[in-house]
N, C-alpha and C positions, 0 to 999 in steps of 0.2 A: 504493500499499499504506499502510495507517495505522499499522503496527507498525514499529519500529525493527529493522534487521538489524545483526548484529555480525560483524565479520571479524577473525580471528585471523592474525597473521602467524607462519609456521612455517619461513621460509627458513633461519634460523639452526640449526635442527635437521634438518627433512626435506630442505631444500635442500642444505645442506652434507654430509650423510651420504653422498650419492651421489658425492662428489668425492674422488679419491685424493690430490690435492695438499692438504697440510694448510694451512689459513688461520691465520696466527698469531692469538693471542688478542687482541693489541691492535687487530688489524683487525676482528675480530668485535665488539669492544666499540664501535669506531668506528661500525660498522654499526648495532648496537643503539641507540647514542646519536643517530644520524642519524634513524632511524625514530621513536624517541621524540620528537625534536625536531620532527618533521613532524606530530605529533599521534597516532601510533599508540599505543593503550592496552592492547592485549592481544597478548603475544607469547610463544610457545613458544621458550624460548631455548636448550635443549639437551636431552640425553638421558642418564640415569644408566645407561649400558651399560658393560661391562667395557672399559677402555681398550685392552686387547689386541685386542678384536674390532673396535673403531671408533675408531681413534687421533684421528680428526678431532674427536671429542667428548670427549676426554680431559680437557679444561678445563672440564667442566661446572660444578664447584663455583665456579670463578672467575666463570663467566658468569652463574650464578644469583646469586651474591652481589652482583655489580655491578648486575644488573637490580633486584633487591629494594631497592636504595638510591634508585631513581628514583620519586619520588612519583607515586601515581596510576596506576602501571603494573601491570596484572594479569599476573603472571609465572606461567608453567607450564613444566613439564618432563616429558618422556616418561619412563615406567619400564617396563622389560620383565619386571620379576620382584620378588620381595619384596626382595631385596638392593638393588635400585634404589630401592625405596620407603624403605629404611632410610636411604640416603643422603640422599634428598630431605626426609625428616622431620627429620633431623639439622640440615639447613640452614634448615628452616622454610619451604620453598617453598610458596607459597599453593595451588597446583593441581598435581596429579600426574595425568598421562594414562597410564593403564595401556592396553597394547596386546595384543590377541590376534587371531588370524586365524580367520575362519569356515572357511576351507579348511585342513584338517589338514596338507595337504602343505606349504603356505606357512608354517604355524605351526612345523612342524618345521624348515623352512629358516631361518626367521627367529629363533626363540628356542630351538631344539633340543628341542622337547617337543611333545606332542599338545595339541590345543585343549582337551580336557577337563582336562588337567593345569594348563593356564594358568588356566582357570576357578577351579579349586581355589586356585591361587596368588593370583588376585584376591580370593578371600574372605579369605585371610590378610592381604593388603594393607589391606583394609578394617578388619579387626580391628586391625592395627597403627595405622592412622590414628586410631582412636578412642582410643588411649592418649594422644594429645596433649591437652593443656588445650583446652577448648571454644574459647577465643579464638585458639587457634593450630592448630586442627585443619585440615588441608588439605582442599580440595574434590578428590574422587577421581572422575574421569571414566574411562569404559572405551571404547576405541576397538575397533570391530569391523572389522578389516582384510579385505580381499578379499570384501567384502560383496556385490559385484556381478560377481564372476568372478576367476578365478585363472589365472596363465600356467602354473602347475604342474599343476592339476587340471581347469582349463576352467571349465564352468558350476557355478554355486553354488546350491544349492537354497534358495528363498526363505523356506521354512517353516523350515529350519535357522537362517537369519539370525534369524528371529522367536523360536525357541526359545532361542537363546544370548542374545539381547537380554532376555529375560524372565529368564533365570538370572541375568545379572549385575545386573539390576535388583533382583531379590530378594535378591541378595548384599549390596546396599547401595551401589550406584553413584549418585553425584550427578548424573551425565549420561551420555549414550551418544552416540558419534559413529559414524556409518555411513560407512565409507571405501571409495571405489572406487580401492583401491591401485594397480591396474595400468591403469586407464582404459578398462575394458571396458564400463562402464554406458551405458544409453541412457535418454532422459527418461521414456518410459512406464513402464519397470521402476523408475526412481528414484521417481517419484511413487507408484506402487503400493506399494513396499516401505516408503517413509517413512510413508505413511498408515497402513499396517498396523502397523509397529513403534510409531508414536507412540500409536496406540490401545492397543496391547499394554501399553505401560509408563507410560502417563499417570499422574501429571502430570510425570514426569522429562522434561527437555528432551532433544531429539535434534538433534545438529548433523551437518553435512555436510563430507566431506573428499574432494575430487575431484582426480583427475589427468587430463591432457588428451591421452592417447595417441592418441585417435581424433578430436580436435577438438571433443569434445562436453562439455567441461567447464563452460562457462557455460550451456549449454542444460540440463544436469543440475542446475546451481544453480536455474535458474528452476523446474524441475520440483519440486525440493525446497521451494522457496518456495511453490509452488501447494499442496504437502501441508501447509504450516504450518511448516516449519522456518525458524529465523531466526538461526542462527549457522553460519558457515563458516570453514574453514581456507583460507589462500592463501600463496603464496610470491612474494617479490619477484622480478620478472622471470620468474616460472614455473620457477625453479630447483627441482630436486629429482628424485625417484625412488628407490624401495626398492632397495637393493643386492642384496637376496635375492629379487627378483622379476624374472626375466628378461624383457627387453623393455619394462620400465615406463619411462614418460617422466616429464617434470616435472609439478609441480603446476600447478593453475589460477593465473594471474597476478594478484597483489594489486591491481596498478593497474587491471587491466581489469575485476575484480569490483567494485571501488569505484565505478568509472565506471558500470558497468551498474546497481548499486543506486541511485546518485545520480540517474542518468537516468531510473529508474523512480519517482523521488520518494521513496525510501527512504533514509534517513539512516543510514550505518553508525554503529555505536555509539561509535566513537572518531575523530571528525573524519571523514577520508576513507579510511583505511585501518586502522581500529581492530582 
């Protein structure tokens, strides 16, 4: 492959959110510093969710502030709603990753509202981001969770994925992430959906976020690569799983993804696990 591929580490957010035992902030910072020291240059460090709903990520401000002091690190944080975006904007986080679910059932379980309501909230987030000075304006990506299936509703209509992708693109998204939240995807569907969505929203970049429930995570990355995607999320050791998606297992493994990309003669954008 002639183009560079980029890997974003999401273990500190997507990985830890599935664990009931709270990891102390100093241990999270040690993890962050170790990955940064190893050459990782893109990390989603936390999520601006209400602490009472997800105590594991109650230290989001501390994590983001520490990460932003690391030179050359692209720092991002997940936001589920406008209030989360307000917290991120106040800190000056460079990238905010809004998440909504293609499956209405999962969206209600995850963020307590319908998918259409989340799309409207995303529009408000974009407007809010544009109130920041141009040199401090965050990049706002929109992740489409359950884009390849849902443990609550089952199959997900591919045309619905495309319609929602176009809606958030028209609302002002800087990037779109197609997420196989519960690990139901298979390579043929991944390549087909990525090709269609990328054509629908061009020239916006479309990234991939895969889980490994059925052991097809890396095969799905390869399918997305064939479709033209060049950015992927992964978690150290494969840690993770959405707490609001019954049966969901961990993310694809950062180390394995970096190895596969390098073995294919593609250099991840930030050394070996960027």
